[in-house]
ZADOFI-493970 format. One record per residue: x, y, z of N, C-alpha, C in turn. Coordinates in pm, whole numbers, plus 32768, in hexadecimal, padded with zeros to 4 digits. Layout:
BEGIN
XYZXYZXYZ;...
! end
This chain:
BEGIN
CD8F7DC1ED8CCDC97DEAED06CE357E1EED48;CE907DFEED81CEFA7E69EDBDCF937E66ED66;CFA37EEAED08D0227F0EECC7D06A7F61ECE7;D0DA7F58ED04D1417FC9ED47D1BA7FD6ECD1;D1B7807BEC9DD1F28093EC22D2938062EC3D;D2C98080ECBCD339806FECB9D37C800BED08;D34C7F9FED05D36B7F12ED2DD3DC7EFBED1A;D4317F0EECB7D4A37EDBEC7BD5287F2CEC92;D5067FCDECE6D56E802EECE3D5EC7FF2ED56;D6517FAFED2ED6B27FA3ED88D7317FAAED1E;D787801FED53D7E38049ECD8D8748071ED27;D8D68050ECAED94480C3ECBCD97080F1EC44;D9868172EC6AD97981CBEBDCDA2281ECEBDA;DA5C8207EB50DAF6821CEB2ADAB282B2EB02;DAED8317EB2EDAB38393EAF9DAFF83EAEAD8;DB0C8443EA7FDB7B8491EA37DB438529EA75;DB77857AEAE5DB4885DEEAF1DBAF8654EAB5;DB9886E2EAAEDBF8873BEA69DC668761EAEE;DCCB8781EAB6DD468792EB16DD218832EB52;DD5B8823EBC3DD7888ADEBF1DCD388C6EC5A;DC9C8833EC7FDC3C885AECC3DC2087F8ED47;DCB1885DED9CDCAD87F9EE31DC4587FAEE6D;DBD8883DEE9EDB7D8849EED1DB3087B6EEC6;DB2687BCEE3EDACF8745EE2BDB01869CEE65;DB898692EE7BDBAF85EDEEABDB5385D7EF40;DB9B856BEF53DB498531EFDFDADF84F5EFBF;DA8684B7F03EDA1B8487F03CD9AD84D8F044;D93D84C0EFFAD8D084F8EFF5D8638493F025;D80284ADF044D78E846BF079D6FF84AFF074;D6B48448F073D6168479F030D5C483E1F02D;D533841BF038D4B683A8F047D47183D9EFD4;D448836DEFACD4038382EF1BD3818329EF46;D32A8375EF27D2988363EF6FD25F8325EED4;D26282BDEECFD1F98291EE67D1898247EE88;D11E821AEE43D0A081E7EE37D0C08177EEA0;D07F815DEF1FD08480EBEF87D0FE8107EFB9;D1818124EFBFD1F3810FF002D2478188F016;D2A98195F05BD2F981FCF06DD3B281B8F056;D3FA81F3EFE5D472819DEFE4D4DD8215F013;D55181EEF067D59E8248F093D609820DF02C;D64A828DEFD9D6BB829FEF8DD71D82C7EFCE;D7B182A9EFACD7FE82E3EFE5D86982F3EF3B;D8BD835EEF25D8ED8384EEA2D99283A9EEFF;D9E5836FEEB5DA708380EEFEDAD783BEEE9D;DADE842BEE84DB388473EE05DBB68484EE4C;DC24843FEDE9DCB5843CEE0CDCEC847CED92;DD5484D4EDB6DD9B851BED4ADE1084CEED1B;DE0B84AFEC83DE9E846AEC4DDEE784C5EC03;DF5B846DEBBEDFA384F5EB63DF5C8523EAFF;DF0684E5EABDDEBC8509EA24DE40855CEA6A;DDF5854BEAD4DD798580EAFDDD51855BEB78;DCDA8504EB87DC8F84E8EBFADC61845BEBEC;DC6283EDEC30DC318369EC34DBDB8373EC91;DB568345EC95DADD8345ED12DAB282B8ED16;DA6B8297ED69DA0F8244ED8ED9B08247EDDE;D93C8216ED9AD8BD821EEDE7D890818AEE45;D8718199EEAED8168133EEF5D7AC812EEEFF;D74680D6EF14D6B280C9EF20D6D38086EFB8;D6D580AFF010D6B68074F084D64D8015F0C6;D5F28039F086D58B7FBCF0A7D54A7F64F038;D5D67F45EFEED5AD7F0DEF76D6197EA3EF5D;D67B7E89EFE4D7087E2EEFD1D7657EB7EFBE;D7657F13EF92D7CD7F52EF63D8487F45EF1C;D7FD7EDAEEA3D83D7E95EE30D85E7F04EDDB;D8B47F11ED86D8DF7F88ED23D8917F63EC9C;D87A7FB8EC3DD8797FD2EBBDD898805AEB89;D8D2804AEB1DD91880B0EACDD8AD811FEA94;D8F081AFEAA5D888820DEA5AD8CD8220E9C9;D87C8227E985D88D8275E903D8DB82DCE8E3;D8A88338E8F6D90B83CAE913D8D78422E97A;D959846CE967D94284CCEA01D9778553E9DC;D92785B7EA15D9A08635E9FAD9898688EA64;D9D386E8EA8BD9A7873DEAE8D9F587D6EABE;D9C28841EA8DD9E68889EA4ED975890EEA91;D9BE897FEAB3D97589FFEADED92289F5EB6D;D9328983EBC1D8E58963EC1CD86D88F8EC21;D84188C3EB94D81E8851EB54D85387DBEB6F;D8128784EBADD84A86F4EBA0D7D78696EB4E;D7E28660EAE3D7A28602EA94D7CE8585EA83;D7868515EAB9D7BB84A8EA7CD7348450EA2F;D73D83D9EA0AD6F18386E9A5D7198311E9CD;D6BD82B2E9C2D6D78222E9DDD68A81D2E96E;D6BA81C5E903D682818EE8A7D6258110E8CB;D67F80C5E8FED642800FE92ED5B3802DE968;D58E8083E9B8D52C808FEA07D4E58113E9C5;D4EB8152E946D4BA81A0E90ED49C823AE987;D4FF8232E9D1D4F482B0EA0ED5438322EA36;D54E83A4EA64D59583F1EA55D57F844DEAB9;D5D684BDEAD5D5D18514EB68D633856AEB37;D5E985EDEB5AD614867FEB50D5EE86C9EBD7;D6728717EC01D649875DEC59D6C687CFEC81;D69C8831ECC2D6E988B6ECD0D7348898ED69;D7A188BEED44D7F488C2EDC5D7E78956EDF1;D79B8988EE7DD77189D4EED5D7BB89BEEF4C;D81E8A0BEF6CD84B8A14F000D883897EF00E;D85A894DF08BD85788D3F0B4D8178859F06E;D7BA8863F015D77B87F4EFD1D7788803EF57;D7368791EF07D715878BEE89D69C877CEE68;D6308802EE44D59B87C1EE34D556879CEDA3;D5258722ED86D5338705ED0FD4B086A5ECFF;D4AA866BEC76D44485FCEC6FD47B858AEC2E;D432851CEC5BD47D8489EC11D3DB8484EBC5;D4258458EB33D3A68434EAF9D3B283B1EAAD;D3478358EAC6D32582EEEA7FD2A982C7EA6C;D2888285EA09D20F8262E9DED19882B6E9F6;D1BB833AE9C3D14B83BCE9C9D15883DEEA41;D1828394EAACD18683F9EB23D1ED843BEB4D;D1C484CDEB7BD2448521EBA0D2408522EC40;D2A384E9EC77D2AA84DEECFFD30C850CED46;D2F08585ED8ED34385DEEDD2D3AF859DEE34;D42F85CEEE09D4AE856FEE52D4FC85D5EE8D;D51485ECEEFCD574867AEF3AD5E7860DEF97;D65D8620EF6BD6D585F2EF9FD7298655EFC7;D73D8614F064D7A98660F0A8D819863FF0EA;D85A8660F137D8D5861DF185D8A985C3F1F7;D82A8601F238D7F285C8F288D7C4851BF287;D7DC84D6F2E9D79B8444F2F0D7118432F2CF;D6E283F9F279D65783ECF248D5F48396F2A0;D58983BFF2BBD52D835AF334D4B8835DF2F1;D46582EAF2EAD3E982E4F2C8D3838327F317;D33B836DF2D8D2A983A9F330D27D8346F375;D270835EF403D22382EBF433D18382D8F425;D1378282F3EDD0BE82A7F3CED05F8272F43E;D00482B7F440CF9D82B7F4A1CF28824FF46E;CF3D81E9F4CECEE28165F4A2CE958132F527;CE288199F55ACDFD818BF5C6CD8C8105F5CE;CD7F80E7F588CD32801AF590CDA27FC3F58C;CE0D7FD4F576CE6A7F55F591CE737F34F626;CE537EC0F627CE4B7E85F6B5CED47E69F6E0;CF0E7E72F77ACF7D7E87F79ECF647E1EF81F;CFE47DA1F822CFE97D58F885D0077DAEF907;CFCE7D5CF983CFA87CD6F985CEFE7CDEF94F;CED57C86F911CE517C7AF8C5CDFB7C3FF94E;CD777C4BF936CD227C3EF9AFCCCB7B81F980;CD277B5FF932CCE57AD1F8EBCD6F7A96F8D7;CD597A10F899CDB679A6F89DCDFC79AFF80E;CE8E799DF7E2CEA979C3F783CF397955F761;CF1D792EF711CF8A78A5F711CFBC7895F666;D0467874F661D0757873F5F3D07D77DEF592;D03477E1F521D029774BF51BD065772EF488;D08876CBF459D0A67689F3E4D05B7604F390;D03C760DF334CFF6757CF30AD028758BF24C;CFFC74FCF258D01D74C8F1CECF9774DEF150;CFF07525F0E0CFA57502F06FCFCA746EF034;CFB173E9F01ECFE87392F008CFD77374EF70;CF6873AAEF40CF647397EE96CFDA73E7EE38;D0037463EE7AD07F74B8EE52D0F974A6EEA0;D1047437EF00D17F740FEF43D1B174ADEF76;D16674FEEFCFD1927567EFF2D152756BF0A5;D1AD75D4F0ECD15B75FAF160D13B7688F16A;D0CF769AF1C3D0A97742F1D3D0927746F259;D0D477E2F26FD0F577EAF2E6D07D785FF30D;D05E7882F389CFFC78EEF39FCFE778E6F43E;CF667936F451CF457952F4F2CEB57953F4D7;CE7F78D2F577CE1578CFF56ACDFF791AF60A;CD8F7942F617CD417997F66BCCE0795FF6A8;CCC7792AF728CC537919F76CCC21795AF7C6;CB977980F7E9CB7A79EFF84DCBC579C3F8DA;CBB4792AF8D9CC1278F5F967CC487887F946;CCA6784DF98DCD0C77D7F974CCC17776F97B;CC3C775AF9E8CBFB76F2F9E7CB657712F9A9;CB25769BF96DCA9E76C2F937CA9A7694F8C6;CA1A76ACF86EC9E67673F7D4C9B776CBF79D;C9EB770BF74EC9BD7785F6E3C9BB7785F65E;C95377D9F629C94477D7F579C9B67823F55D;C9F37814F4D4CA5E7836F4BFCA617874F410;CAA878EEF3FECAED7909F36CCB6678F5F36F;CB4478EDF2D7CC0B78D4F27FCBED794AF248;CC6E79A1F23FCC717A2AF1FBCCA87A0BF198;CC937A3DF0FECCE07A38F08FCD097AADF046;CD867AD4F041CD9B7B54F00ECD9A7B57EF8A;CDB47BDAEF47CD9F7BF2EEDECE1A7BDBEE93;CE2D7C25EDF2CE7F7C1BED90CF0E7C25EDC5;CF8C7BE3ED90CFF67C0AEDB7D03F7BB8EE30;D0BA7B96EE42D0D87B59EECAD0E07BB1EF30;D0617B71EFA1D0557BABEFFED0537B79F0A0;D0797BB4F107D0A07B68F174D0077B5EF1BD;D0077AF9F237CF9C7AFCF299CF367B4EF2BF;CF687BE7F298CF5C7C50F2CECF067C86F25A;CEFB7C75F1E0CEF67CAFF16BCF3A7D2EF16B;CFCF7D54F1A3CFF27DC6F1B0D0287E16F135;CFDF7EA5F0FFCFDD7EDAF094CFC07F80F0CF;D0037FB8F076D0138061F09BD01680A0F149;D0548067F167D06E8070F1FED0118028F247;CF907FE8F212CF257FA4F260CF437F16F27F;CEEE7ECDF2D4CEEF7E5BF2EECE5E7E2BF2FE;CE057E3AF27ECD877E26F292CD5D7D9AF2E4;CDB57D22F2B4CD8F7CA3F2E9CDA87CC6F395;CDF17CD1F3CACDFC7CF5F435CD9C7D2EF4A2;CD657DAAF44ECD067DE6F4AACC777D8EF49E;CC517D4CF411CBDA7CF2F41BCBFF7C9BF499;CC797C41F471CC877BCEF4B8CC607BEBF565;CCA67C72F587CC8D7C83F61BCC0E7CB3F62C;CBC97CFCF5C9CB297D11F5DACAC37C92F5DA;CAC67C3DF57ACA837BCFF588CAAB7B56F60E;CB327B66F637CB467B0AF6B1CB077B49F710;CB097BE5F74ECAB47C05F798CA237C00F797;C9EF7BC3F728C97D7BB0F71DC9437B34F70F;C9A17AF1F750C9887A6CF781C9A079EDF6F7;C9EC7A34F693C9F979CCF61DCAA579BDF609;CABC7934F5F0CB577912F5E4CB617955F541;CBF3797FF566CC1F7998F4DDCCAA7961F498;CCC4790DF44ECD4178DCF3ECCD697931F374;CDE37983F3A3CE0979BBF30BCE9F79A3F311;CEC379ABF287CF5D794AF272CF7F799AF1F5;D0207986F20CD05E79C9F18CD03D7995F11A;D05079BCF0A9D030797FF00DD0A27924EFF7;D08978C4EFADD120785CEFA2D16F78ACEF70;D1D47875EF7FD25178CCEF54D294793AEF87;D2417969EFF1D22F79E2F02ED24979F8F0BA;D27C7A4CF0F2D2837A36F1A6D2CB79C5F1B6;D2877971F21FD2BA78CDF236D281787CF1E9;D23878A5F18AD1F6784BF148D25977FCF0E2;D2587791F0CAD2A57763F065D2707753EFE2;D295771EEF70D268770BEEF7D285778FEE6C;D25B77A4EE13D28B77EBEDADD2077841ED6F;D21278C8EDC3D194790FED87D1907910ED13;D1EF794EECBBD20C797EEC36D1B97924EBDF;D1B1788FEC0BD19A7840EBAED10C77F4EBD0;D0D07857EC1CD0397811EC3ECFC17884EC0F;CF597845EBFECF0578B1EBBDCE6A7870EC38;CE2078D3EC1DCDAE78C7EC7FCD6D784FEC93;CD8677FDEC5FCD4C774DEC68CD9C7701ECCC;CE297744ECD8CE86770EED29CE647747ED9A;CE4677BDEDBBCE4377E9EE34CDC877DDEE6E;CD51779AEE0BCCEA776CEE77CCF576DEEE99;CD807694EE6ACDA77603EE97CDC27633EF3A;CE10769BEF4CCE5776DEEFC3CDDA76F7F006;CD727715EFEDCCE27738F040CCD576BEF083;CCD27654F02CCC7675DCF040CCD77582F0B8;CD4875AEF0C0CDA57585F108CD9F75A2F196;CD90762AF1A4CD75767BF20CCCE4764AF268;CCAC7617F205CC1A75F2F22ACC2A756EF27C;CC4E751BF20ACC8D7494F26CCCEC74A7F2CD;CD2B750BF2DCCD6B7512F373CD177535F3DC;CCEE7597F3B3CC5275C1F41ECC127559F46A;CBDE74FAF3F0CB8C748BF42DCC027432F48D;CC7F744BF480CCC473EEF4F6CCC3740EF579;CC9674ABF583CC9174F9F5FCCC1E74C3F677;CC3074B6F6BFCBC2749BF71DCB7F752BF74F;CBCA757AF750CB8075F4F775CB107630F6EC;CB0475D9F680CADF7629F619CA3F75D4F5EE;C9C77625F5EEC95B75DFF5C5C968759DF525;C967751AF522C99A74FEF486C92C7524F419;C8847540F456C839754FF3E6C83175E9F3F3;C8767632F430C85C76E2F40AC8E57731F417;C92F7705F39DC9A976FEF35DC9847782F2FB;C99477EFF2F4C964784AF264C9F47887F211;C9EE78A8F1B1CA58791FF168CA4779A1F163;CABB79DBF18ACAA57A72F167CB0A7AA9F110;CAF87AC6F07CCB607AD7F01ECB497B78EFF6;CBC47BD1F004CBBD7C3AEFC2CC217C4EEF07;CBB47CA8EEDECBCD7CA0EE58CBFC7C35EE01;CC6B7BEAEDEBCC7D7B69ED9ACC5C7AECEE00;CC637B1EEE93CC137ACFEEEDCB917AB2EEE1;CB697B03EEA4CACA7B06EE85CA8A7AC8EE12;CB007A93EDD8CAF47A45ED41CB1679BAED79;CB6879A1EDEBCB9C7936EDF9CB2778E4EE70;CAEF7933EEA5CAA078FCEEF6CA3C78C2EEC6;C9F778D3EE68C97D789AEE20C9C1781CEDCC;CA347805ED9DCA7677B5ED71CA6C7736EDCF;CA96773DEE5CCA9E76FBEEBFCA1A76D1EED3;C9C5772DEF08C948770EEF1BC8E976D1EECE;C8F976B3EE51C8AF7695EDE2C8D175E1EDC3;C93E75DAEE1DC9787545EE23C94D74E9EE8E;C9677551EF0AC96D7517EFACC8F87524EFD5;C8DF74B1F026C87174A2F076C88074C0F103;C91274D8F10FC9227520F1BAC92E75B3F1BE;C9057604F146C91C769CF146C86276A1F168;C8767709F201C7F77735F211C7B577A0F1DE;C7E677FDF1DBC7CF7888F188C86B78CFF163;C83F792AF0F1C899797DF0D0C8A17A0CF0CE;C9057A75F0D0C8E57AF1F0CEC9737B28F089;C9097B58F02BC9667B74EFB0C9787C1AEFD0;C9F77C59EFC9CA317D09EFEDCA477D0BEF86;CA047D43EF1ECA237D92EE9ECA547D0EEE3B;CA337CBBEE5BCA337C49EDE8CA107C85ED5E;CA537C42ED0BCA037C4BEC6EC9AB7BE8EC35;C9557C20EBFFC8DE7BEFEBA6C8D57BE2EB35;C9427C34EAF2C9447C35EA62C9B77BECEA0E;C9AC7BA6E9B7CA497B6BE976CAAB7BDBE9AD;CB197BA6E99FCB9E7BD4E9BBCBBC7C4AE942;CBC47C3AE8C5CBB67C93E85DCB657D12E888;CAE37D05E87CCA9B7D77E8A6CABF7DA9E93C;CAF87D84E985CB197DBDE9F0CB8F7E19E9FB;CBE87DF3E9ACCC667E3EE9A1CC2C7EB8E94E;CC127EAFE8E8CBCD7F20E880CB8B7F83E8DF;CB187F5CE915CAD27F9CE97DCB298004E9EE;CB9E7FB2EA3BCBE87FCDEA9FCC3D8047EA53;CC66801BE9ECCCD68061E9A2CC83810BE988;CC2A80E9E96ECBD0817DE94DCBC881D2E9A8;CBA98178EA13CB6681C3EA80CC058219EADF;CC5581CEEADCCCCF81D9EB35CD158269EACA;CD258267EA3DCD6382A3E9DCCD128331E9E6;CC9A832AEA0FCC5B83BEEA10CC6783EDEA7A;CC6083B6EAF1CC9E83E2EB8BCD23841BEB80;CD8383E7EB1ACDEA8408EB2BCE08848CEADF;CD9684BDEA89CD7D8534EA60CDB3850EE9B3;CDA88492E97BCDBC84A4E8FBCD4284D6E890;CD7184F7E82CCD0E855AE7B9CCB784DAE78B;CC0684F4E770CBDE849AE73FCC138438E6DC;CC5784A3E66ECC94845AE5EECD1683FDE60F;CD4283FEE677CDD483AFE6AFCD8B8341E6B4;CD01835EE738CCD982BFE76ECC818273E6FD;CC4F82B6E678CC40825BE63ECC69821EE5FE;CCE8826BE5CCCD5F8217E577CD8C81BEE5C9;CD9781D1E63BCDC48162E6A4CD5E80F3E6A4;CCDA80F4E6BFCC958097E6C5CCA28042E633;CCAD8095E5CFCCA38037E52CCD017FC8E538;CD6A7FEFE55CCDED7FB7E55DCDE67F46E59C;CDC87F5AE61CCDBA7EFDE687CD427E98E656;CCF47EAAE636CC837E46E5F6CCB17E07E57F;CCF77E34E52BCD3C7DDBE4C2CD937D78E4F3;CDBE7D91E55CCE4B7D4DE587CE027CD5E5F1;CD6F7CEFE639CD2B7CA1E697CCEA7C40E621;CCAC7C67E5A6CC797C09E55ECD007BAAE50A;CD8B7BBFE4CFCDD57B7DE4D8CE037B17E55B;CDFA7B3EE5C0CE037AC6E630CD917A74E637;CD027A98E62ACCA87A40E644CC8E79F7E5E1;CCCF7A11E566CCB779AAE4DCCD2D796EE4E8;CDA5796BE523CE2C793BE522CE1F78ACE541;CE787866E509CE6977CFE54FCF14778FE559;CF5B7807E4FECFF277F1E51AD034786FE552;D0A57878E593D0C178F5E5DCD11C7928E577;D18F78BBE53DD1DB7910E4DDD1A37935E478;D1447914E445D0E9795EE3D4D0A079E5E407;D07879DFE480D04C7A52E4C5D09F7AC1E4B6;D1197A90E4F4D1657AEFE513D1A57B40E486;D1BD7AEEE411D1D37B54E38BD15C7BB4E36A;D0DC7B6AE36ED06F7BA5E347D0647C29E3A5;D0827C2DE416D0637C8CE498D0E57D02E441;D14F7CE7E428D1D77D1AE413D1C17D7AE399;D1987D26E32AD1727D5CE29ED0E97DBFE2AC;D0A57DB2E304D0227E09E30CD05A7EB8E362;D0BF7E6CE3D3D0D27F0BE423D1467F43E3D6;D1997F17E36AD1FB7F58E334D1A57FC1E2D3;D13B7F79E276D0EF7FCCE23DD09E8041E26B;D0568012E2E8D00F8076E330D04780F4E377;D0E180BFE391D11D812AE3DFD17E818AE366;D17B8151E2FAD1D081ADE293D1BD8235E280;D134826BE2A5D11B82FAE287D0F78330E31B;D0F282ECE365D0C082FBE3F2D0F682E5E466;D17C831FE4AFD1D982C9E50CD1B38334E592;D14D8352E59DD12B83BAE60ED1208371E67D;D0F982CBE6A3D10F827DE713D1968275E73B;D1E0826BE6BED280823CE6EAD2B48283E72E;D30B8256E7B0D36F82BAE7FFD3CA82F2E7B3;D3F8837EE7CFD46683B1E781D4D38344E7BB;D5388366E752D5A082F3E758D59C825FE725;D5168235E710D50781BFE70BD4DB818EE64D;D50F8135E622D5248114E5A9D49180C7E5AB;D45C80E3E528D3C68096E4FBD3CC8012E50D;D44A7FE6E4D3D4467F47E4F3D4377F0FE58D;D4A57F70E5E4D49B7F2FE653D40B7F46E6A8;D3D67FBFE663D3217FCEE6C4D2E17F42E68A;D2DE7F16E601D2947EC1E5CED2C37E49E62F;D32F7E30E61FD35D7DC1E694D32E7D92E706;D3377E14E74DD3067E19E7D2D2767E0FE7DB;D2127E4CE796D19D7E17E77CD1687D98E75B;D1B17D69E702D1C87CD0E6D8D1BA7C6BE73C;D2367CA9E79CD24A7C53E7F8D1E47C4CE86C;D1C37CD1E88FD1527CD5E8FED0D97C7EE8C6;D0B17CA9E864D0347C66E833D03B7BADE808;D0997B73E7FBD0A27AE6E7DBD0EF7A8EE846;D0C47AA8E8D5D0F17A65E934D09D7A23E955;D0A779A7E979D03B7945E983CFC07982E9DA;CFD779A5EA3ECF6579C7EA92CF367A3BEA3F;CF587AA2EA09CF107B20E9C1CEAF7AE1E94D;CEFF7A6CE8F4CEA57A21E8AECE3179ECE8D3;CE2479B0E93CCDBC7969E97ACD6E79DDE9AE;CD987A22E9F2CD407A98EA39CCE07AD6E9CD;CD197AFFE939CCD47B46E8E9CC907AE0E8A8;CC8F7A54E896CC2D79EFE85ACBBF79D0E8B3;CBDA79D7E92ECB9C79CBE9A1CAE27A00E9A9;CA8779ACE9BDC9FB79FCE9B3C9AE79B4EA51;C9B67A17EAB7C9B179DCEB3BC92079A5EB33;C8B579C5EAEBC840796EEAD7C83578EBEAE2;C8A078CCEA9EC8B07812EA94C8B277FAEB15;C8DE7827EB9BC8EF77D9EC37C8757801EC5B;C8467893EC64C7D878DCEC86C74F787EECA5;C7397868EBE0C6E17829EBEAC6C977A3EC21;C743776CEC61C72376EAECA1C7257706ED3C;C73C776CED6BC72E7790EDF3C6B57788EE65;C6AB772DEE8FC64B7703EEF1C62D7736EF74;C69F7757EFB3C686778DF040C66A7820F04B;C64F7876F0BEC64678D8F0C8C6C87949F091;C69979B1F055C6E87A27F02AC6E27AC2F04F;C74F7AD2F082C7417B90F090C7987BC1F03A;C7677C09EFD2C7D57C4CEF71C7B07CE2EFB9;C83E7D1BEFB9C8407DA5EFDFC8967DECEF8D;C8717E72EF65C8E27EAFEF27C8CE7F37EF6A;C9497FA2EF3EC94A8037EF6CC90F8066EF18;C8AF80E1EF03C87E8120EE82C8CD8171EE23;C94D81ADEE5CC9B981BBEE3ACA378172EE10;CA3780EFEDF9CA8E80A0EDCDCAB180A7ED4D;CB0E80BCED1BCB4E80EBEC75CB848052EC61;CB9F8006ECA5CBF47F8AEC85CB9B7F0DEC67;CB237F08ECB9CAB67E9AECA5CA567F01ECA1;C9F47F4EEC45C99E7F9CEC54C92B7F3CEC6E;C8D97F8DECBEC85A7F2FED23C7FC7F13ECC1;C7B17F6FEC66C7477F6CEC3DC7467EFFEBC8;C7BD7ED4EB74C7CD7E93EB19C7DB7E00EB78;C81D7E10EBC6C8737D7AEC09C7E87D49EC76;C79F7D9DECC4C74A7D67ED23C6DD7D3EECA8;C6B57D73EC5BC6467D61EC0DC66D7CC9EBBF;C6D97CBDEB8AC70E7C35EB4AC7187BCEEBB3;C74F7BE6EC1EC7327B84EC9AC6BC7B3BECB1;C6477BB5ECF1C5D47B9DECD7C5717B4BEC74;C58F7B5CEC00C5607B12EB9CC5807A67EB84;C6237A77EB9DC6457A02EB7DC624798FEC0B;C61979E7EC71C5DD799FECFFC5757963ECCB;C4F379BDECB4C479799FEC95C462795BEC0C;C4AF794FEBB7C4A578F7EB56C4A3786BEB72;C525786CEBC8C50B77E5EC3CC4BF77B1EC7E;C45477F0ECA3C3F077D8ED03C41977EAED8A;C4817851ED99C4C0787EEE19C45978D5EE50;C3FF78D9EEB4C3A97946EEEAC3F97983EF79;C463793EEF97C49A7962F007C50679BFEFE9;C4D47A40EFB5C5357A98EFA0C50A7B55EFE1;C5937B77F006C5687C1AF02BC5EE7C46EFF6;C5A87CC6EFC9C5FE7D07EF69C6147DAFEFD5;C6687DCFEFF2C67F7E82F007C70F7EC2EFE2;C6DB7F31EFB2C7447FA6EF6BC7328002EFED;C79F802AF02AC7A2807CF05FC7E280EEF025;C7AC816FF047C7B08206F016C838821BF059;C8A78267EFFEC92382ADF029C99D8243F042;C97F81B9F03CC9F4816DF059CA248121EFCA;CAB58140EFC0CB0480F5EF55CB2F806BEF3F;CB5F8047EEFACB7D7FACEEDBCBBB7F7BEF8C;CBFB7FC1EFD8CC3E7F69F034CBBD7F9EF0AC;CB507FE1F0B6CAD37FE1F0F3CB22807AF15E;CB5A80BDF114CB7E8153F17DCB1081AFF131;CAF58202F19ECA94826EF168CAF582C9F103;CADB8309F0ADCB44832BF050CAF483B3EFF1;CB4083FAEFC6CB0D8463EF88CAF1844EEEDD;CB68841CEEB1CB4C83EDEE25CB588342EDDA;CB7F8303EE61CBAA8272EE3DCC158234EDFD;CC5882A3EDD6CCCC829FED85CD3B8259EDFF;CD8881CFEDA7CDFC81A1EE19CE5781DFEE42;CE66826DEDE3CEC982C0EE45CEA582E2EEC2;CE3682D9EEFECE048337EF5CCE138299EFE0;CE15821BEFBDCE4581DAF00DCE9581BAF091;CF10820DF068CF63820FF0C7CF478285F132;CEFA8303F110CF158377F13DCE76836EF1A1;CE188310F17FCDC9831DF1E1CDEA82BDF258;CDB982FDF2E2CDCF82A2F342CD7F8214F37F;CD10822BF346CCB881C1F34FCCED813FF2F0;CCEC80D7F34FCD01806AF2F6CC8B8016F2B8;CC117FEEF2F8CB907FD2F2E3CB398004F320;CADF8021F2C7CA83806FF305CA0E8025F37A;CA088067F3E8C9D4802DF46AC94E8000F434;C9068048F3F8C8848032F3CDC8617FB1F391;C8D47F97F330C8BF7F1EF2B9C8E77E9AF325;C9457EB1F38DC9677E4FF3D9C9057E25F420;C8C37E7EF460C84E7E5DF4AEC7DC7E09F471;C7B27E5CF3F8C75F7DF0F3A4C78D7D6AF37A;C8087D62F354C83A7CC5F33AC8297C5CF39B;C85C7CABF420C8557C6BF4A2C7EC7C1CF4AD;C7967C7EF4C3C6F37C78F4D0C6BA7C06F478;C6C97C1AF3F7C6A77BBFF3A5C6DB7B39F3CA;C7677B33F3AFC7A07AB0F3F2C7637A4CF46A;C7447AACF4BFC7017A74F53AC6A07A2DF52F;C62D7A8CF4CEC5C27A38F4B6C5AD79C4F452;C63879A6F40BC642792DF3AEC65378B2F41F;C69478DEF49BC6E8786EF4E2C67E7854F577;C60D787DF56FC5E47858F5DDC5B877ECF602;
! end
């Protein structure tokens, strides 16, 4: 469940600065550290007959421009606001740099602008494998005939020749590449490397409509991604190097919801591994997730309670809705009343209606509506193959107690006794050893995936394919 707050920051700023501040003109550079990413920004200020005109570029997001709403520079203080994305910046010119904070969505992110060219901090990722690999790696493409798309990925084999058990890696929510790259980490690359060295072939691929895969990601729901996995199974069955009766699925987060969908219908799935897979319905999961993450962000108990109550009402509307246009109107009416006396969640500079429109848009896309309504137990009760479900005890996105318990109950209800559950102490949603489990920690942690977790997962898989 991966969300990056500044995913759309690409901008051109028309800025008016007070005349007489010659030292502010020219190019200013900075790196904005947001949860899960670093963005290099360039602010170019030019003097005009009436003041100043400036342009800001986000180099890591295409460098496309978007206007700033208001900008002032007085008494060495630079302030600008971008209403379109609910963002603002205030910094003080001190010597050769402007030191301040970029504010958006309740987050205050330090941003220092200077004359020197900005460079991203080189993050240490000691687990990330480097070529040449000690095993065989091949770029592959396979078809999803039902959706009329092609999926591109990487197949790794312990050796080029031979016959091996195999796993297919299934990414979490949001468009992901074959390495499930996020927060500066490549967990699927690390998992693939580890398992291949243990004698297990691994197929990982770019999500439809992302990377080198074709298709429309935005128009797809979890069930569509399940069909992509079925196509991956069909492809592996054509490879002479793969044991056709020893193919398993390893899904992370939403991938842990998709794997049971496929296993419930396919006799070709020998086992599944659920890495922080959901076990409770989507609406319940999002409420619990929001509560835990907001607490980790330091919000007050009253703020968390208010936020949860509002989300709960909106989710009820979604689960009971049969028409999206009617749903949008109901949500609009509810939010306008709910926010009439409390606008604390609305970013400064953003109108109530704009905020409401953004919330409705985010909650009424096809994938979200389907996710909120979906109960993982439906598929889990039909899964008959061996299941390993693992979580980190500090996972705030798919909390272990509620989800592992629900997974176990659903599998047992369906009569499946081949179930192993593991909750790893100190691990977060990405299976990193962490302090709080907050998504804010993901990038700053050097570890990509716990060695202990990798070892236990690999040993369990090896046991299934003996």
